[in-house]
N, C-alpha and C positions, 0 to 999 in steps of 0.2 A: 551633814545639816546639823546645826547646833540645836541643844535643847530648847532655847527661846524660840527659834524658828519653827521648831516642831509644834510648839504649843500654838503658835500663831496660826500654822496651817491647819491644826486640827480643829481650832475654834472657826476659823473661816469656813471649812468644810461642813463642819456640823451646822452652821448658820444656812449654808447653802442647801443642805439637805432639808432643813426645816422650811425654807421659803418653798422649796419644790413640794414638799409634801402638803403645802397649803393650797396647792392648785387644786382645780375641780377634780373630783375622783374620775378613775378610768371609765370610758363607755366605749362601745365598740364602734363607734362612728369616726370617720376620717377626721372630722374637725376637731373632735375631742383629743385625738392623738396629736393633732398639730398643735393644739392649745398647749398641751401638756409639755411637748418639746419647747415651746416657746418660754413656758414658766421656768423650766429648769435653766434654759439659756440665759434668760434675763438676770436670775438670780447669780449665775456665774460670771456674767459680765461685770456685775458691780463688785464681786468678791475676789475674783481671781486674776485680777490685772497684774498682782506682784509675780514675777517669774518663778520665784521660789515656791509658790503656792502651786502654780502650774506643774512644776517639776515633781513635786510630792504626790500630785494625782497621777501623772504619768507612770510613776512606780507601781501603781495598781493595775496595770494593763488595760484590756478591753473593757473592764468594768467602769473604767473612767471615760469612755467614748461619749456616753450621752450628754455628759458635763462639758464637752468641748463644744458643743452646739453654739453657745453664746460668746465664745472667745473670738477676738478679732484676729485675723490671718497673720498679721506682723507678731502680735502678742505670743501667740502660740508657736510661730516658727522661732522666735528670738529664744522662747523657752527651751526648745527642742535642742537648739544650738548650744545654749548654756548647759544643758544637761549631756552634751556629746551623744545625743541620740540621733537616729535617722532623721534627716531634715525634711520638711514639707516640700523643700525645693525638689529634692530627689524623688519624693512621692509623687508630686505633680508631674514631673518629667516621665516617670514610669507609667502612670495612670493615663494622663492626658496628652502627653507629648508636648507640654508647654512648661515654661519657667514661670516662676511667680511674678516676675517682672513684665511678662507677656501682656500686651494690650487687651488679649481676650480674657484675661482673668481680672474679675472684679476686686480691686484692692481691699475693699471692705468685707464683703461676704465670702470672696474665694471662688464664686461661681465661674465657670468656664463657658464662654459663648461657644455654642455649638459643640459642647463636650459632654463629659459624663457618660455612663453606662446604661442609663434607664433604670438605675436602682430606684426603688420607690414608686415605680410606675407599672410594675407588673410585666415587665419586657422578659421573655423567656431566656435570652441569652445574657442577661446582665450580670448574673453571678459567674459565669464562665469568663467573661471578660473581665471581671475584677480578679478573678484568680490568675488569670494570664498577667495581668497588670502587677499583681503582688509578686509573682515569680520574676518578673523583671526587675522589680525593686530589689529583691533578695540578690539577684545577679549583680545589680548595680553596686552593692555593698560588698561584693566579693565572693559570694557563695557560687560554687560551681553550677553551671546550668543543670547538670545531672542530678544534683542535690536538690535545687530549688523546685524542680519539677514534682517533688514529692510533697510540697507544702500547698494546701489547698484551702480556700475559703468555702465554707459549707453553711447550709441554713435549714431550719426547719420552718416549713411554710403552712404548717397545719391550720393556724389561725390568723394568717395574714390577710385574707380576704374578709373575714368575719368580724375580726377584732382590730385589724391594722397593726399589728405587732409581730416580731421575728426574732427568732433565736439564731443568732450567728456564732460561728465558731472557726478558728484556725485550726487545722489539723495536719499531722504528719501522715501522709498516706503511703503505707508500706508497699503498696501494689503500684505505686506511681500512676502512669497513664494506662496501666494493664486493666483489661476487663476482670470484674470479680462478681461472684455469685452470692446473694444475700437473701434473707427473707425479708419481706415487706414489714414494716414496723405497724402497719394498719390492718393488713389483711393476712399476713403470714405466708403470702405467695412467694414463692423462690422466683427470683429473676437475675438474668445476667445483665449487669450494668457496664456500659461503655462510656467514654468521655463525652460523647454527643448526647447522651441520654440525660433527661431531667433528674431522674433518681440518683445518678452519679455525683450530684451537687449536694447530697445529704451525707450525715456523718455515720459511719457503721463501726462497730466495735470489732465484730468478727464475721467471717464468712461462713457459709454453710457447713464447711469442713472444720470450723473452730479457729482457723488461722487469724491472726491479728491483721485488720485492715487499717483503722485509724487510731492514732494517739492524739488525744485533744490537747492542744498548746494552751488554748485560752478561749474564753466565750463570753458572750454578753447577750442580754434581752433588751430590745429596743423597739421604739415606734418606728413602724415601716416608713412612714412619711419622712422621718428624719434622714434617710438615705438618699433623698433628692438632693441634699446638700453636697456638692462636690468636694468641700473643704472637710466635711465629716467622713466622707468615703476614703479620701486620702489620709486621714488621721487613723482611721481603722487600720490601714496597711502599715502605717508608722508604729501603731501600738503593737500589731501582730508580729511586726519584725522584731521589735524590742523584746517582746515576750520570747521569741525564738532565741534572740541573743542571750538572754538570762537563763534559759534552760528551763523555762516553765513548764509544767504540766498540770492539767486540769483533770483528774481522776474523777471528780465528783460531777462532771458534766453528764455522764450516763445516766444517773439517777434524776438529775435536773430535767434532762430531756423528757424522760418518761412522764414526769410531772406536769411538763410543758404540754406534751400531746394530750395528756388527761384533762388538761383544761386550766391548770394552775398559773395561768399567765400573769395575773395581777400580783400574786404572792412572789413569783420568782422575779419579776420586775423590780419589786420592793426590796426582795433580798440582794438583788445586784447591785442596787443603790447603797444599801447599808454595808454591803462588803467593802466598798470604799471607805465609809466612816470607820468601820471597826478595824480596818488595817492601819488607820492612822491615829486611832485613839491612843491616848496615854495610858500605859498600865498602872 
């Protein structure tokens, strides 16, 4: 990317962040969360139509996810193809079993008729289904199934019902699908988790014996309601796959998770947004 294009990208992104910060301040209500996502999405629809700008955002990993909400399906897919990234076409096939050209896919919004995982709607198995789809996507890109099974999408739901926000991460789980024993982050009670357990879908740095369980590849904080968008969930998988390809590791996640559980949701979401801006800022 040339110096001039970088300057244009940074200016556009900074403007988008200013627009999003002008939205109504966070409140724990569902409608407030939904309005916040609409404000961010609208700003980026106006500013990120140029594919080079979308590509620059994609380089920032999952932190860019909230800003893809307002992007048209074709614009986003075209930018991914130009960046030689995992395509939305591949992601939709892995996640929903359909092509982007399928009549069940809304060409504007990307919603799939009778599709989705129930993300954003408090369905217990949504995260497990999303992880299975993510692993299918990795296999479709040439990763052996035995390796793909170690990559899991996890989340912290501490404030999801009360504040309608969620902390999402893609991790490499050293234990794979094997059970592991860890202490609860909330109670300290030691529990053995298996793939069918809800607690298995959270991130854990080490087990009770001190052995490494999860390495965090990438993470983001987002409004829970946004996950009702099939396109955004498919983009989550694309960004996660790209973070794996680039060898990304996010060791700062564990400190961020502690703050999240302690209630610093607004601060962390703001930091996640500014992370994109700082990464693209000219030195």
